[in-house]
N, C-alpha and C positions, 0 to 999 in steps of 0.2 A: 672590259672585254670588247674587242673590235666588232663592229656590226657585220654580220654575215649576210651576204646576197646570194640569190640564185640568178644565174646568167643563162639565157636560152639563145640558141642559134639553131639553123636548119641548113642542111646540105643535101646534095643530090645523090649521095651513095653511101653505103654502110662504110666502105673504105675511107672515104673523106671524113666521116664522122669519127671513125676509130683514130684517124691521124690527128684530128683536132683534139680529142679527148686525151689521148696519150701524150700528145705534145705539150698541152697546158698543165697536165699533172706533172710531168717529167720536169718541166721548168718551174714548178711551184707556183704557178699562176693561179692554180685552183687546187683544192684539197682532193676533189674527186670530180668525175664527170659521168653522167649516165646517158646512155644512147637508147633512145626509144625506137620500137619498130617503125617501119614506114608509115608515114601519115599522108594523107592526101591534102595538099594545099591548093586553095583557090585564091587568086590574087590578080590585081590589075597591073600589068606591065607594059609600058610604052603604048598606052592606049587600047590594049587588048585584054580581055579576061583570059587568064591562063590557069591551067590545072596541072599539077606536077606531084609525083611521089617524091617525098623528102624524109630524111631521118633527123629527129631532133636530138640535140645534145644539150644537157642541162648540167651546167658547171656550178660548184660551190666555192665561193671565194669570199673575201672581206671587201668592205667598202674601201679600204686603203689600197687593196690589191686590184680593184676594179680597172683603174686606168691602164695598168700594164696588160691585163687580160684583154681589154678592148683593143688596145693597140696591136697586140699580137694576133688576135682573131682577125682584125681588118687585114693585116699583112698576109696571114696564111690562108684566109678563107678563099675558096674557089670562086665566089660570087663577086661581081662588081660591086653591089650594094647588098652586103649581107644583113640579115635580120640579127641584131645584137640587142637584146633587151634585158634589163635587170630589175629585180624585185627584191625589197628587203624581206629578210626572214624575221617576222614579228615575234614569233615565239618558237622555242626549241629546247631539247634537252641540254642542259649546261654541259655535260661531257662532250656531246657531239659539237656544240658550238665552239668549245674550247679546242677540239681536235682540228677543226676547219682552221681556226685562227693560227694554231701551231704549225699547220702544214703549208700555209701560204706564206711564201718568202716575203720579208719586209724590205 
């Protein structure tokens, strides 16, 4: 079974989050995507500490599918330098992991 990853990004609006989530799933780059309520992000950007309200989008994909998802997110994301980070799913129910693998295009 292919290794499953969770991939996180953040955007500045609910509409942008929805567009990324729907686009990635529609193109079979991710089996699903979850959008979290606004979070407050504090970060350093161009020498200044910034605070912004953002929406998190968590994608489920495979390790094999990750390069395509990353390339698509980079192209479609509204930020110049988007946060795109991936973490392996160490354990999960067999049925769910099989579903993710089946839904992500090869």
